[in-house]
ZAMARGU-4260 file (C-alpha; in steps of 0.2 Angstrom, whole numbers, plus 5000, padded with zeros to 4 digits):
<rodrens>
0) 5044/4878/4996 | 5038/4875/4978 | 5020/4877/4983 | 5024/4894/4991 | 5034/4899/4976
5) 5020/4894/4964 | 5007/4903/4974 | 5017/4919/4975 | 5021/4918/4957 | 5003/4916/4952
10) 4999/4932/4963 | 5013/4942/4955 | 5010/4938/4937 | 4994/4948/4935 | 5002/4963/4943
15) 5018/4962/4932 | 5007/4959/4917 | 4997/4975/4920 | 5013/4985/4923 | 5020/4978/4906
20) 5004/4982/4897 | 5005/5000/4904 | 5023/5001/4898 | 5018/4994/4881 | 5004/5007/4879
25) 5016/5021/4883 | 5028/5014/4870 | 5014/5013/4857 | 5009/5031/4862 | 4992/5026/4868
30) 4995/5031/4885 | 5005/5047/4883 | 5014/5057/4896 | 5000/5069/4897 | 4987/5055/4901
35) 4997/5048/4916 | 4994/5063/4928 | 4975/5062/4923 | 4975/5043/4928 | 4984/5047/4944
40) 4972/5060/4948 | 4957/5048/4944 | 4965/5036/4956 | 4968/5048/4970 | 4952/5058/4969
45) 4939/5044/4965 | 4945/5026/4963 | 4956/5025/4979 | 4943/5035/4990 | 4930/5022/4984
50) 4941/5008/4989 | 4945/5015/5006 | 4927/5018/5010 | 4922/5000/5004 | 4937/4992/5014
55) 4935/5002/5030 | 4916/5000/5029 | 4918/4981/5027 | 4932/4978/5039 | 4928/4963/5050
60) 4924/4963/5068 | 4939/4958/5078 | 4945/4955/5096 | 4956/4967/5105 | 4970/4954/5102
65) 4967/4954/5084 | 4968/4972/5083 | 4985/4971/5091 | 4992/4964/5075 | 4990/4981/5065
70) 4996/4990/5080 | 5012/4980/5080 | 5014/4982/5061 | 5012/5001/5063 | 5025/5001/5076
75) 5037/4992/5065 | 5033/5004/5050 | 5037/5019/5061 | 5053/5012/5067 | 5058/5008/5050
80) 5054/5025/5044 | 5064/5033/5059 | 5079/5021/5055 | 5079/5026/5036 | 5078/5044/5041
85) 5093/5043/5052 | 5104/5033/5040 | 5099/5044/5025 | 5103/5060/5034 | 5120/5052/5040
90) 5124/5047/5022 | 5119/5065/5015 | 5104/5058/5005 | 5094/5073/4998 | 5078/5076/5007
95) 5066/5072/4992 | 5074/5055/4991 | 5075/5053/5009 | 5056/5055/5011 | 5053/5042/4997
100) 5065/5030/5005 | 5055/5031/5022 | 5039/5028/5012 | 5044/5013/5001 | 5054/5005/5015
105) 5039/5005/5027 | 5023/5002/5016 | 5019/4987/5006 | 5007/4980/4994 | 4996/4973/5007
110) 4980/4973/4997 | 4985/4971/4978 | 4997/4957/4982 | 4993/4953/5001 | 4975/4948/4998
115) 4977/4935/4985 | 4993/4927/4993 | 4984/4926/5010 | 4968/4919/5003 | 4979/4905/4994
120) 4991/4902/5009 | 4982/4907/5025 | 4963/4909/5021 | 4958/4907/5039 | 4968/4923/5043
125) 4960/4934/5029 | 4951/4945/5041 | 4967/4949/5050 | 4975/4953/5033 | 4960/4966/5030
130) 4964/4974/5047 | 4982/4975/5043 | 4979/4983/5026 | 4966/4995/5032 | 4973/5001/5049
135) 4992/4998/5047 | 4993/5004/5029 | 4979/5014/5023 | 4977/5025/5039 | 4996/5028/5040
140) 5002/5030/5022 | 4989/5043/5016 | 4992/5056/5030 | 5011/5053/5031 | 5014/5055/5012
145) 5007/5073/5011 | 5016/5077/5027 | 5033/5071/5020 | 5029/5080/5004 | 5025/5096/5013
150) 5041/5095/5023 | 5053/5089/5009 | 5044/5090/4992 | 5047/5103/4979 | 5039/5119/4985
155) 5033/5109/5000 | 5024/5117/5014 | 5019/5105/5028 | 5005/5115/5036 | 4997/5118/5018
160) 4999/5100/5014 | 4991/5094/5030 | 4976/5106/5027 | 4974/5101/5009 | 4974/5083/5015
165) 4961/5086/5028 | 4950/5094/5015 | 4954/5081/5001 | 4945/5065/4996 | 4957/5053/5004
170) 4954/5060/5022 | 4935/5061/5018 | 4935/5043/5012 | 4944/5037/5028 | 4931/5047/5039
175) 4916/5040/5029 | 4923/5022/5029 | 4925/5023/5048 | 4908/5030/5050 | 4900/5016/5040
180) 4910/5003/5050 | 4906/5010/5067 | 4889/5019/5065 | 4873/5010/5061 | 4869/5021/5046
185) 4864/5007/5034 | 4851/5000/5047 | 4844/5017/5049 | 4843/5020/5030 | 4833/5004/5027
190) 4819/5011/5037 | 4815/5023/5023 | 4806/5018/5007 | 4817/5010/4994 | 4831/5012/5007
195) 4838/4995/5005 | 4838/4996/4986 | 4847/5013/4987 | 4860/5005/4999 | 4863/4990/4988
200) 4865/5002/4973 | 4878/5013/4982 | 4887/4998/4988 | 4888/4990/4971 | 4894/5007/4964
205) 4908/5008/4977 | 4913/4990/4973 | 4914/4993/4954 | 4925/5009/4957 | 4936/4999/4970
210) 4938/4985/4958 | 4945/4998/4945 | 4958/5004/4957 | 4971/4990/4954 | 4971/4989/4935
215) 4972/5008/4933 | 4986/5011/4946 | 4996/4997/4938 | 4993/5003/4920 | 4998/5021/4925
220) 5013/5014/4935 | 5019/5004/4919 | 5017/5020/4909 | 5028/5030/4921 | 5041/5017/4921
225) 5058/5021/4913 | 5069/5005/4911 | 5084/5016/4906 | 5083/5023/4924 | 5083/5006/4933
230) 5102/5005/4933 | 5105/5022/4941 | 5113/5019/4958 | 5106/5001/4959 | 5116/4999/4975
235) 5104/5011/4985 | 5089/5003/4977 | 5094/4986/4983 | 5098/4992/5000 | 5081/5000/5002
240) 5073/4984/4995 | 5082/4974/5008 | 5075/4985/5021 | 5058/4983/5015 | 5058/4964/5011
245) 5069/4958/5025 | 5072/4971/5038 | 5053/4975/5041 | 5047/4957/5042 | 5061/4952/5053
250) 5056/4967/5065 | 5038/4962/5064 | 5043/4944/5068 | 5052/4950/5084 | 5038/4961/5089
255) 5025/4947/5087 | 5035/4935/5096 | 5037/4948/5110 | 5019/4950/5111 | 5016/4931/5112
260) 5008/4929/5095 | 5010/4913/5086 | 5003/4902/5073 | 4992/4909/5059 | 4992/4927/5067
265) 5011/4927/5067 | 5013/4921/5050 | 5000/4933/5042 | 5008/4948/5051 | 5026/4943/5045
270) 5019/4940/5027 | 5010/4957/5026 | 5026/4965/5033 | 5036/4956/5019 | 5026/4963/5004
275) 5035/4973/4991 | 5034/4992/4992 | 5017/4998/4988 | 5013/5005/4971 | 5004/5019/4979
280) 5020/5026/4986 | 5026/5030/4969 | 5009/5038/4964 | 5009/5048/4980 | 5028/5053/4978
285) 5023/5061/4961 | 5008/5069/4968 | 5018/5078/4983 | 5034/5083/4974 | 5045/5069/4980
290) 5058/5058/4971 | 5045/5048/4961 | 5057/5040/4949 | 5067/5033/4963 | 5051/5027/4971
295) 5046/5018/4954 | 5063/5009/4954 | 5061/5003/4971 | 5043/4997/4969 | 5048/4988/4952
300) 5063/4980/4959 | 5055/4975/4976 | 5041/4967/4967 | 5052/4956/4957 | 5063/4951/4972
305) 5048/4947/4982 | 5046/4931/4972 | 5062/4925/4982 | 5060/4934/4999 | 5041/4931/5002
310) 5043/4912/5004 | 5058/4914/5015 | 5050/4926/5027 | 5034/4914/5028 | 5045/4899/5031
315) 5054/4909/5045 | 5037/4913/5053 | 5030/4896/5053
</rodrens>
């Protein structure tokens, strides 16, 4: 248990440090309120698309059974979203906040935190972690966020939001990443003069841009964070955190056992489902007119609580 705690603490500390640095830069007026939207636009229009292309293009080959793991996580995420919508409507939660609850309760930090934790605890299952991140998080979150923004965001228009997404860099990045993964483009390009050199240069450029995604996102997150708002309706924040950190992984555990998955695959599926709410849910909430301050509070709180819940969920899955 102490080993699990130490590994998770070691993975969380750099993320929390970057958030704290972003907050400190905001307090020192180095990252001003006017700069944060520019950073978010940089992430959404350049850094994140590069990360998506790189991730999907390098996704490991997998058996049909291994691909079943992201399918199960996607089912769990959609079920959690439906449950959150039903409960929020019953409790009279305003639509902008309801949409945020659906996002933060379903989608976790499967890359920023999931990758280092898996490499430390379950290195043999890292290919499965990549598949879970790329196919159960990336391919689901980025279309659903603009759709929910169009339905429930300020001045939202679902059809316009979907059209804008289909023309935007995130969708194009998904398409390009899948094309690179499943079409023999690199092998064709190497037949041309300097083709191999150009491909290596392009790959290195994508890698550098992708590596910048995490620090820029977390610095912007820290700059957006308002500690004075952390105590507003803390009960609701904690309920949503419980849904993400406990409810979703327990649902994933039941689905995996129902599908006769066991051992490392079961453990990594539950571990990824148990990750705290994704930082990108807060960025996307701001982008699409949803309740971004509430998303910030849930992401921040769930990240801190994950230090306690992740070891528990992993022990249950073993």
